[in-house]
C-alpha positions, 0 to 999 in steps of 0.5 A: 171203534166208535164205541171205544171213542165214546167210552174214552170220552165218558171216562174223561168226563167222569174224571173231570167231574171227580176233580171238580168235586174234589176241588169244591170240597177243599178248604181254601185256607189261603182265602181265610188267611187272606181275609184275616190279613186284609182286615189287619193290613188294609188300614195301613195301606197294604193290599192283600190278594188271595187269587192272583194268576201266576201264568197267562195260560194253564200248564200243559204237557205234551204226552201220548198216553196208550192205555189198554181197556183189557186186563192184559194185552191181547195178541191183536193189541200187541201186534199193533203196538210199536217196538219198545212199547210192545216189549215192556211189561207195562 
């Protein structure tokens, strides 16, 4: 059980790292456009902001994810799953 938990934590860390790498490789077009507009508009007293928080907290969702670590559900796994989930083809 402990080994499984460590494996899941490792997967989550890898996914977070991939997301961070992807985000760092993106061209921040809004920043480039914002810089150009700021140069154009600031002399006439117009403020341009490129990074403005639109929410006080990051969005969250209440979900429960059950994912098997095997290619197919095993008999032992199926016995532990609740009705409705056990009977799906997911």
